[in-house]
TORKOL-4160 file (C-alpha; in steps of 0.2 Angstrom, whole numbers, padded with zeros to 4 digits, m for minus):
375
<pt num="1" X="0001" Y="0194" Z="m0004"/>
<pt num="2" X="0015" Y="0201" Z="0002"/>
<pt num="3" X="0006" Y="0207" Z="0016"/>
<pt num="4" X="m0002" Y="0191" Z="0021"/>
<pt num="5" X="0015" Y="0184" Z="0021"/>
<pt num="6" X="0021" Y="0198" Z="0033"/>
<pt num="7" X="0008" Y="0195" Z="0043"/>
<pt num="8" X="0011" Y="0176" Z="0043"/>
<pt num="9" X="0028" Y="0175" Z="0048"/>
<pt num="10" X="0026" Y="0190" Z="0060"/>
<pt num="11" X="0023" Y="0186" Z="0080"/>
<pt num="12" X="0006" Y="0192" Z="0088"/>
<pt num="13" X="0012" Y="0208" Z="0096"/>
<pt num="14" X="0020" Y="0214" Z="0080"/>
<pt num="15" X="0001" Y="0215" Z="0072"/>
<pt num="16" X="m0011" Y="0226" Z="0075"/>
<pt num="17" X="m0029" Y="0221" Z="0081"/>
<pt num="18" X="m0035" Y="0210" Z="0096"/>
<pt num="19" X="m0038" Y="0194" Z="0088"/>
<pt num="20" X="m0022" Y="0192" Z="0079"/>
<pt num="21" X="m0012" Y="0177" Z="0082"/>
<pt num="22" X="0005" Y="0169" Z="0078"/>
<pt num="23" X="0009" Y="0151" Z="0073"/>
<pt num="24" X="0019" Y="0139" Z="0084"/>
<pt num="25" X="0031" Y="0130" Z="0071"/>
<pt num="26" X="0032" Y="0116" Z="0082"/>
<pt num="27" X="0016" Y="0110" Z="0080"/>
<pt num="28" X="0018" Y="0107" Z="0062"/>
<pt num="29" X="0035" Y="0095" Z="0064"/>
<pt num="30" X="0024" Y="0078" Z="0066"/>
<pt num="31" X="0011" Y="0084" Z="0053"/>
<pt num="32" X="0024" Y="0088" Z="0041"/>
<pt num="33" X="0035" Y="0071" Z="0044"/>
<pt num="34" X="0018" Y="0061" Z="0042"/>
<pt num="35" X="0018" Y="0070" Z="0026"/>
<pt num="36" X="0033" Y="0064" Z="0021"/>
<pt num="37" X="0030" Y="0045" Z="0026"/>
<pt num="38" X="0013" Y="0047" Z="0016"/>
<pt num="39" X="0022" Y="0051" Z="m0001"/>
<pt num="40" X="0038" Y="0038" Z="0004"/>
<pt num="41" X="0038" Y="0023" Z="m0009"/>
<pt num="42" X="0051" Y="0011" Z="m0006"/>
<pt num="43" X="0050" Y="m0009" Z="m0004"/>
<pt num="44" X="0057" Y="m0007" Z="0015"/>
<pt num="45" X="0053" Y="0004" Z="0026"/>
<pt num="46" X="0067" Y="0011" Z="0030"/>
<pt num="47" X="0069" Y="0031" Z="0036"/>
<pt num="48" X="0085" Y="0041" Z="0036"/>
<pt num="49" X="0085" Y="0055" Z="0049"/>
<pt num="50" X="0101" Y="0065" Z="0048"/>
<pt num="51" X="0105" Y="0078" Z="0064"/>
<pt num="52" X="0115" Y="0093" Z="0059"/>
<pt num="53" X="0118" Y="0111" Z="0062"/>
<pt num="54" X="0120" Y="0126" Z="0050"/>
<pt num="55" X="0124" Y="0146" Z="0052"/>
<pt num="56" X="0118" Y="0162" Z="0044"/>
<pt num="57" X="0135" Y="0172" Z="0045"/>
<pt num="58" X="0134" Y="0177" Z="0062"/>
<pt num="59" X="0117" Y="0180" Z="0065"/>
<pt num="60" X="0108" Y="0162" Z="0067"/>
<pt num="61" X="0112" Y="0144" Z="0070"/>
<pt num="62" X="0100" Y="0131" Z="0064"/>
<pt num="63" X="0097" Y="0114" Z="0073"/>
<pt num="64" X="0090" Y="0104" Z="0060"/>
<pt num="65" X="0083" Y="0086" Z="0057"/>
<pt num="66" X="0079" Y="0081" Z="0039"/>
<pt num="67" X="0074" Y="0067" Z="0030"/>
<pt num="68" X="0086" Y="0063" Z="0016"/>
<pt num="69" X="0082" Y="0056" Z="m0001"/>
<pt num="70" X="0090" Y="0054" Z="m0020"/>
<pt num="71" X="0106" Y="0066" Z="m0014"/>
<pt num="72" X="0092" Y="0077" Z="m0006"/>
<pt num="73" X="0086" Y="0086" Z="0012"/>
<pt num="74" X="0070" Y="0087" Z="0018"/>
<pt num="75" X="0071" Y="0097" Z="0035"/>
<pt num="76" X="0057" Y="0091" Z="0048"/>
<pt num="77" X="0058" Y="0099" Z="0062"/>
<pt num="78" X="0072" Y="0112" Z="0069"/>
<pt num="79" X="0075" Y="0126" Z="0080"/>
<pt num="80" X="0082" Y="0143" Z="0078"/>
<pt num="81" X="0096" Y="0151" Z="0089"/>
<pt num="82" X="0103" Y="0167" Z="0089"/>
<pt num="83" X="0123" Y="0163" Z="0083"/>
<pt num="84" X="0137" Y="0161" Z="0095"/>
<pt num="85" X="0122" Y="0158" Z="0112"/>
<pt num="86" X="0131" Y="0149" Z="0126"/>
<pt num="87" X="0124" Y="0135" Z="0133"/>
<pt num="88" X="0120" Y="0117" Z="0129"/>
<pt num="89" X="0111" Y="0111" Z="0113"/>
<pt num="90" X="0103" Y="0095" Z="0122"/>
<pt num="91" X="0086" Y="0101" Z="0127"/>
<pt num="92" X="0083" Y="0108" Z="0108"/>
<pt num="93" X="0088" Y="0093" Z="0100"/>
<pt num="94" X="0080" Y="0080" Z="0115"/>
<pt num="95" X="0063" Y="0092" Z="0111"/>
<pt num="96" X="0064" Y="0088" Z="0092"/>
<pt num="97" X="0067" Y="0069" Z="0095"/>
<pt num="98" X="0053" Y="0069" Z="0105"/>
<pt num="99" X="0041" Y="0079" Z="0093"/>
<pt num="100" X="0047" Y="0065" Z="0079"/>
<pt num="101" X="0045" Y="0048" Z="0089"/>
<pt num="102" X="0026" Y="0052" Z="0090"/>
<pt num="103" X="0024" Y="0053" Z="0071"/>
<pt num="104" X="0033" Y="0039" Z="0064"/>
<pt num="105" X="0023" Y="0019" Z="0065"/>
<pt num="106" X="0033" Y="0007" Z="0075"/>
<pt num="107" X="0035" Y="m0004" Z="0058"/>
<pt num="108" X="0049" Y="0009" Z="0050"/>
<pt num="109" X="0066" Y="0005" Z="0051"/>
<pt num="110" X="0074" Y="0025" Z="0057"/>
<pt num="111" X="0091" Y="0026" Z="0055"/>
<pt num="112" X="0098" Y="0043" Z="0066"/>
<pt num="113" X="0114" Y="0049" Z="0058"/>
<pt num="114" X="0126" Y="0064" Z="0064"/>
<pt num="115" X="0143" Y="0070" Z="0062"/>
<pt num="116" X="0158" Y="0066" Z="0076"/>
<pt num="117" X="0154" Y="0085" Z="0083"/>
<pt num="118" X="0139" Y="0081" Z="0088"/>
<pt num="119" X="0140" Y="0063" Z="0098"/>
<pt num="120" X="0135" Y="0063" Z="0116"/>
<pt num="121" X="0129" Y="0048" Z="0126"/>
<pt num="122" X="0114" Y="0056" Z="0130"/>
<pt num="123" X="0111" Y="0058" Z="0112"/>
<pt num="124" X="0115" Y="0041" Z="0109"/>
<pt num="125" X="0101" Y="0036" Z="0122"/>
<pt num="126" X="0086" Y="0050" Z="0115"/>
<pt num="127" X="0086" Y="0038" Z="0099"/>
<pt num="128" X="0087" Y="0022" Z="0107"/>
<pt num="129" X="0072" Y="0028" Z="0118"/>
<pt num="130" X="0060" Y="0029" Z="0103"/>
<pt num="131" X="0067" Y="0010" Z="0095"/>
<pt num="132" X="0077" Y="0020" Z="0080"/>
<pt num="133" X="0097" Y="0015" Z="0077"/>
<pt num="134" X="0110" Y="0027" Z="0079"/>
<pt num="135" X="0121" Y="0030" Z="0065"/>
<pt num="136" X="0135" Y="0041" Z="0075"/>
<pt num="137" X="0152" Y="0046" Z="0069"/>
<pt num="138" X="0166" Y="0047" Z="0083"/>
<pt num="139" X="0182" Y="0051" Z="0083"/>
<pt num="140" X="0196" Y="0039" Z="0080"/>
<pt num="141" X="0206" Y="0046" Z="0096"/>
<pt num="142" X="0196" Y="0034" Z="0108"/>
<pt num="143" X="0195" Y="0018" Z="0115"/>
<pt num="144" X="0187" Y="0002" Z="0116"/>
<pt num="145" X="0189" Y="m0018" Z="0120"/>
<pt num="146" X="0183" Y="m0034" Z="0114"/>
<pt num="147" X="0172" Y="m0046" Z="0122"/>
<pt num="148" X="0182" Y="m0054" Z="0137"/>
<pt num="149" X="0195" Y="m0041" Z="0136"/>
<pt num="150" X="0200" Y="m0032" Z="0151"/>
<pt num="151" X="0209" Y="m0016" Z="0147"/>
<pt num="152" X="0203" Y="m0003" Z="0133"/>
<pt num="153" X="0215" Y="0001" Z="0119"/>
<pt num="154" X="0215" Y="0013" Z="0106"/>
<pt num="155" X="0205" Y="0012" Z="0091"/>
<pt num="156" X="0217" Y="0018" Z="0079"/>
<pt num="157" X="0223" Y="m0002" Z="0081"/>
<pt num="158" X="0211" Y="m0009" Z="0072"/>
<pt num="159" X="0214" Y="0003" Z="0056"/>
<pt num="160" X="0232" Y="0008" Z="0055"/>
<pt num="161" X="0234" Y="0012" Z="0037"/>
<pt num="162" X="0223" Y="0019" Z="0023"/>
<pt num="163" X="0215" Y="0005" Z="0014"/>
<pt num="164" X="0209" Y="m0006" Z="0030"/>
<pt num="165" X="0193" Y="m0010" Z="0036"/>
<pt num="166" X="0184" Y="m0016" Z="0052"/>
<pt num="167" X="0170" Y="m0019" Z="0061"/>
<pt num="168" X="0163" Y="m0030" Z="0077"/>
<pt num="169" X="0154" Y="m0027" Z="0092"/>
<pt num="170" X="0166" Y="m0019" Z="0107"/>
<pt num="171" X="0162" Y="m0008" Z="0124"/>
<pt num="172" X="0167" Y="0008" Z="0118"/>
<pt num="173" X="0175" Y="0024" Z="0130"/>
<pt num="174" X="0184" Y="0018" Z="0145"/>
<pt num="175" X="0175" Y="0030" Z="0156"/>
<pt num="176" X="0159" Y="0022" Z="0165"/>
<pt num="177" X="0148" Y="0037" Z="0163"/>
<pt num="178" X="0151" Y="0037" Z="0142"/>
<pt num="179" X="0153" Y="0019" Z="0142"/>
<pt num="180" X="0141" Y="0009" Z="0127"/>
<pt num="181" X="0140" Y="m0007" Z="0120"/>
<pt num="182" X="0137" Y="m0006" Z="0103"/>
<pt num="183" X="0142" Y="m0010" Z="0085"/>
<pt num="184" X="0160" Y="m0001" Z="0078"/>
<pt num="185" X="0160" Y="0001" Z="0059"/>
<pt num="186" X="0178" Y="0006" Z="0052"/>
<pt num="187" X="0187" Y="0011" Z="0038"/>
<pt num="188" X="0201" Y="0021" Z="0030"/>
<pt num="189" X="0197" Y="0025" Z="0011"/>
<pt num="190" X="0213" Y="0030" Z="0003"/>
<pt num="191" X="0214" Y="0050" Z="0000"/>
<pt num="192" X="0207" Y="0053" Z="0018"/>
<pt num="193" X="0217" Y="0060" Z="0032"/>
<pt num="194" X="0207" Y="0048" Z="0044"/>
<pt num="195" X="0196" Y="0034" Z="0045"/>
<pt num="196" X="0178" Y="0034" Z="0046"/>
<pt num="197" X="0172" Y="0029" Z="0063"/>
<pt num="198" X="0154" Y="0023" Z="0066"/>
<pt num="199" X="0145" Y="0018" Z="0082"/>
<pt num="200" X="0127" Y="0011" Z="0080"/>
<pt num="201" X="0117" Y="m0004" Z="0088"/>
<pt num="202" X="0114" Y="m0013" Z="0071"/>
<pt num="203" X="0121" Y="m0030" Z="0068"/>
<pt num="204" X="0138" Y="m0030" Z="0063"/>
<pt num="205" X="0135" Y="m0041" Z="0048"/>
<pt num="206" X="0118" Y="m0029" Z="0044"/>
<pt num="207" X="0126" Y="m0011" Z="0045"/>
<pt num="208" X="0139" Y="m0005" Z="0032"/>
<pt num="209" X="0149" Y="0010" Z="0033"/>
<pt num="210" X="0145" Y="0018" Z="0018"/>
<pt num="211" X="0127" Y="0023" Z="0023"/>
<pt num="212" X="0137" Y="0036" Z="0031"/>
<pt num="213" X="0137" Y="0043" Z="0016"/>
<pt num="214" X="0119" Y="0048" Z="0018"/>
<pt num="215" X="0125" Y="0063" Z="0031"/>
<pt num="216" X="0131" Y="0071" Z="0018"/>
<pt num="217" X="0117" Y="0075" Z="0009"/>
<pt num="218" X="0111" Y="0087" Z="0021"/>
<pt num="219" X="0123" Y="0100" Z="0018"/>
<pt num="220" X="0117" Y="0100" Z="0001"/>
<pt num="221" X="0098" Y="0106" Z="0007"/>
<pt num="222" X="0107" Y="0117" Z="0017"/>
<pt num="223" X="0114" Y="0127" Z="0001"/>
<pt num="224" X="0097" Y="0123" Z="m0009"/>
<pt num="225" X="0089" Y="0134" Z="0006"/>
<pt num="226" X="0103" Y="0146" Z="0006"/>
<pt num="227" X="0111" Y="0153" Z="m0013"/>
<pt num="228" X="0107" Y="0136" Z="m0023"/>
<pt num="229" X="0089" Y="0139" Z="m0022"/>
<pt num="230" X="0079" Y="0147" Z="m0009"/>
<pt num="231" X="0089" Y="0163" Z="m0006"/>
<pt num="232" X="0088" Y="0161" Z="0014"/>
<pt num="233" X="0105" Y="0170" Z="0015"/>
<pt num="234" X="0096" Y="0187" Z="0009"/>
<pt num="235" X="0083" Y="0187" Z="0024"/>
<pt num="236" X="0084" Y="0203" Z="0036"/>
<pt num="237" X="0075" Y="0195" Z="0048"/>
<pt num="238" X="0079" Y="0199" Z="0066"/>
<pt num="239" X="0066" Y="0186" Z="0076"/>
<pt num="240" X="0070" Y="0169" Z="0078"/>
<pt num="241" X="0052" Y="0165" Z="0078"/>
<pt num="242" X="0049" Y="0171" Z="0060"/>
<pt num="243" X="0064" Y="0164" Z="0054"/>
<pt num="244" X="0057" Y="0146" Z="0060"/>
<pt num="245" X="0041" Y="0150" Z="0050"/>
<pt num="246" X="0051" Y="0155" Z="0035"/>
<pt num="247" X="0060" Y="0138" Z="0035"/>
<pt num="248" X="0044" Y="0133" Z="0035"/>
<pt num="249" X="0037" Y="0139" Z="0020"/>
<pt num="250" X="0054" Y="0133" Z="0010"/>
<pt num="251" X="0054" Y="0116" Z="0020"/>
<pt num="252" X="0034" Y="0115" Z="0010"/>
<pt num="253" X="0043" Y="0121" Z="m0006"/>
<pt num="254" X="0057" Y="0109" Z="m0006"/>
<pt num="255" X="0046" Y="0094" Z="0000"/>
<pt num="256" X="0036" Y="0099" Z="m0015"/>
<pt num="257" X="0050" Y="0100" Z="m0027"/>
<pt num="258" X="0058" Y="0085" Z="m0020"/>
<pt num="259" X="0045" Y="0072" Z="m0023"/>
<pt num="260" X="0041" Y="0080" Z="m0041"/>
<pt num="261" X="0062" Y="0077" Z="m0045"/>
<pt num="262" X="0059" Y="0061" Z="m0036"/>
<pt num="263" X="0045" Y="0055" Z="m0047"/>
<pt num="264" X="0053" Y="0062" Z="m0065"/>
<pt num="265" X="0070" Y="0054" Z="m0060"/>
<pt num="266" X="0062" Y="0038" Z="m0056"/>
<pt num="267" X="0052" Y="0037" Z="m0073"/>
<pt num="268" X="0067" Y="0041" Z="m0082"/>
<pt num="269" X="0078" Y="0029" Z="m0075"/>
<pt num="270" X="0064" Y="0015" Z="m0079"/>
<pt num="271" X="0063" Y="0022" Z="m0097"/>
<pt num="272" X="0082" Y="0020" Z="m0097"/>
<pt num="273" X="0080" Y="0001" Z="m0090"/>
<pt num="274" X="0068" Y="m0002" Z="m0102"/>
<pt num="275" X="0073" Y="0003" Z="m0118"/>
<pt num="276" X="0094" Y="m0001" Z="m0114"/>
<pt num="277" X="0099" Y="m0007" Z="m0132"/>
<pt num="278" X="0103" Y="m0025" Z="m0130"/>
<pt num="279" X="0093" Y="m0028" Z="m0116"/>
<pt num="280" X="0085" Y="m0046" Z="m0125"/>
<pt num="281" X="0104" Y="m0050" Z="m0128"/>
<pt num="282" X="0113" Y="m0063" Z="m0117"/>
<pt num="283" X="0126" Y="m0056" Z="m0104"/>
<pt num="284" X="0140" Y="m0062" Z="m0114"/>
<pt num="285" X="0138" Y="m0054" Z="m0130"/>
<pt num="286" X="0149" Y="m0043" Z="m0137"/>
<pt num="287" X="0136" Y="m0029" Z="m0138"/>
<pt num="288" X="0136" Y="m0028" Z="m0118"/>
<pt num="289" X="0156" Y="m0026" Z="m0121"/>
<pt num="290" X="0158" Y="m0012" Z="m0133"/>
<pt num="291" X="0147" Y="m0001" Z="m0123"/>
<pt num="292" X="0154" Y="0013" Z="m0113"/>
<pt num="293" X="0139" Y="0011" Z="m0099"/>
<pt num="294" X="0137" Y="m0007" Z="m0091"/>
<pt num="295" X="0120" Y="m0013" Z="m0094"/>
<pt num="296" X="0108" Y="m0009" Z="m0078"/>
<pt num="297" X="0118" Y="0006" Z="m0075"/>
<pt num="298" X="0109" Y="0023" Z="m0073"/>
<pt num="299" X="0116" Y="0037" Z="m0082"/>
<pt num="300" X="0125" Y="0051" Z="m0071"/>
<pt num="301" X="0111" Y="0063" Z="m0061"/>
<pt num="302" X="0114" Y="0079" Z="m0070"/>
<pt num="303" X="0099" Y="0088" Z="m0061"/>
<pt num="304" X="0098" Y="0088" Z="m0043"/>
<pt num="305" X="0077" Y="0079" Z="m0037"/>
<pt num="306" X="0073" Y="0097" Z="m0030"/>
<pt num="307" X="0080" Y="0108" Z="m0046"/>
<pt num="308" X="0071" Y="0097" Z="m0056"/>
<pt num="309" X="0056" Y="0097" Z="m0048"/>
<pt num="310" X="0055" Y="0117" Z="m0048"/>
<pt num="311" X="0059" Y="0115" Z="m0066"/>
<pt num="312" X="0043" Y="0105" Z="m0068"/>
<pt num="313" X="0032" Y="0117" Z="m0057"/>
<pt num="314" X="0036" Y="0132" Z="m0069"/>
<pt num="315" X="0035" Y="0123" Z="m0084"/>
<pt num="316" X="0017" Y="0118" Z="m0078"/>
<pt num="317" X="0012" Y="0136" Z="m0071"/>
<pt num="318" X="0018" Y="0144" Z="m0088"/>
<pt num="319" X="0007" Y="0130" Z="m0099"/>
<pt num="320" X="m0007" Y="0135" Z="m0086"/>
<pt num="321" X="m0008" Y="0116" Z="m0081"/>
<pt num="322" X="m0012" Y="0109" Z="m0063"/>
<pt num="323" X="0001" Y="0109" Z="m0051"/>
<pt num="324" X="0001" Y="0092" Z="m0044"/>
<pt num="325" X="0011" Y="0082" Z="m0029"/>
<pt num="326" X="0024" Y="0070" Z="m0031"/>
<pt num="327" X="0030" Y="0054" Z="m0025"/>
<pt num="328" X="0047" Y="0053" Z="m0013"/>
<pt num="329" X="0052" Y="0037" Z="m0024"/>
<pt num="330" X="0070" Y="0031" Z="m0014"/>
<pt num="331" X="0085" Y="0026" Z="m0023"/>
<pt num="332" X="0097" Y="0015" Z="m0017"/>
<pt num="333" X="0109" Y="0019" Z="m0001"/>
<pt num="334" X="0127" Y="0023" Z="m0005"/>
<pt num="335" X="0138" Y="0006" Z="m0006"/>
<pt num="336" X="0153" Y="0013" Z="m0007"/>
<pt num="337" X="0164" Y="0026" Z="0001"/>
<pt num="338" X="0168" Y="0040" Z="m0013"/>
<pt num="339" X="0186" Y="0043" Z="m0015"/>
<pt num="340" X="0190" Y="0061" Z="m0011"/>
<pt num="341" X="0197" Y="0072" Z="m0028"/>
<pt num="342" X="0212" Y="0076" Z="m0031"/>
<pt num="343" X="0218" Y="0092" Z="m0026"/>
<pt num="344" X="0230" Y="0103" Z="m0039"/>
<pt num="345" X="0248" Y="0103" Z="m0032"/>
<pt num="346" X="0254" Y="0122" Z="m0025"/>
<pt num="347" X="0267" Y="0121" Z="m0041"/>
<pt num="348" X="0253" Y="0119" Z="m0052"/>
<pt num="349" X="0242" Y="0131" Z="m0045"/>
<pt num="350" X="0255" Y="0145" Z="m0047"/>
<pt num="351" X="0260" Y="0139" Z="m0065"/>
<pt num="352" X="0241" Y="0141" Z="m0070"/>
<pt num="353" X="0241" Y="0160" Z="m0058"/>
<pt num="354" X="0258" Y="0165" Z="m0071"/>
<pt num="355" X="0249" Y="0158" Z="m0085"/>
<pt num="356" X="0233" Y="0170" Z="m0082"/>
<pt num="357" X="0247" Y="0186" Z="m0077"/>
<pt num="358" X="0255" Y="0182" Z="m0094"/>
<pt num="359" X="0237" Y="0183" Z="m0105"/>
<pt num="360" X="0232" Y="0199" Z="m0095"/>
<pt num="361" X="0247" Y="0206" Z="m0101"/>
<pt num="362" X="0247" Y="0202" Z="m0119"/>
<pt num="363" X="0228" Y="0207" Z="m0118"/>
<pt num="364" X="0232" Y="0225" Z="m0111"/>
<pt num="365" X="0249" Y="0225" Z="m0125"/>
<pt num="366" X="0238" Y="0223" Z="m0138"/>
<pt num="367" X="0224" Y="0235" Z="m0133"/>
<pt num="368" X="0236" Y="0250" Z="m0132"/>
<pt num="369" X="0243" Y="0247" Z="m0149"/>
<pt num="370" X="0224" Y="0246" Z="m0158"/>
<pt num="371" X="0224" Y="0262" Z="m0147"/>
<pt num="372" X="0238" Y="0270" Z="m0153"/>
<pt num="373" X="0233" Y="0263" Z="m0172"/>
<pt num="374" X="0217" Y="0271" Z="m0168"/>
<pt num="375" X="0224" Y="0288" Z="m0164"/>
């Protein structure tokens, strides 16, 4: 089995025999996304795609396009590059989007999200060219003007302090080369250093800035690929083509486990709502006010869908049961911006550190006393 796996991820020139071949991973991207769409279950045909880059130490940089669902990410297209390689990422991103664009039916509404480090006018044009909706974060240090205005002003004027929000259609960027007419969504959540600034072509009354929280789900997917689940950080591969094939195996495993986890979580949610105590009582009943969890509110997720799915596969395997494929039951998109967790103050950290030192001293003192008593 190990030899078959090695022959699968190696290049043809690394194998013995005249009829040896290798796999071109890019030919699998469209079928992989098609498989995701066939498993997708949702009342609305909305597909969130996230563009982001990750790295493995100073060896590899991976440009990945992922489908995000229920806090998890499923890579559907990627490009492996040597770390710190000079040059532009533009041709790689355009190629990845072009490969996936052919696999999405026209009736699907696709939302493409990316962090501010990836924004560029050519990326905006590449997304719009496929009929998709860009949802790109940009820096707050840029200028825009409202329809009818002549001069460009800093966009920070619309969200000057934490707790302020603004949205509307503008002409963004003062330079003619990068100028774009779009919808600007801005919100400065309390506790953050700066505001979220999103540029999209959606109608201002339809788009919600909280949807940008979908982009953070891809970071959980990168963690799953490394120390979180699949252990890619142990890889010793020296060829980018081999890494791309390994990513294909992990992407299939991720899709399989997420589908089973989504199915199990959706079933659990249905059971919780169906067996809700007092569900038949009127909303004003005192039983609803005494409950710690509001009626219709689901319990907090304790396991990610991918971990839950892997545990299901292990249980079925140990019980010699068939190994099924689940469904991708999409959940609701973020409706609010999560406030940042308060970081402990330096004095508190110092105080805790001093307490730990005192505790270690007491333990050493007691150990020495026991040693003397024993002698």
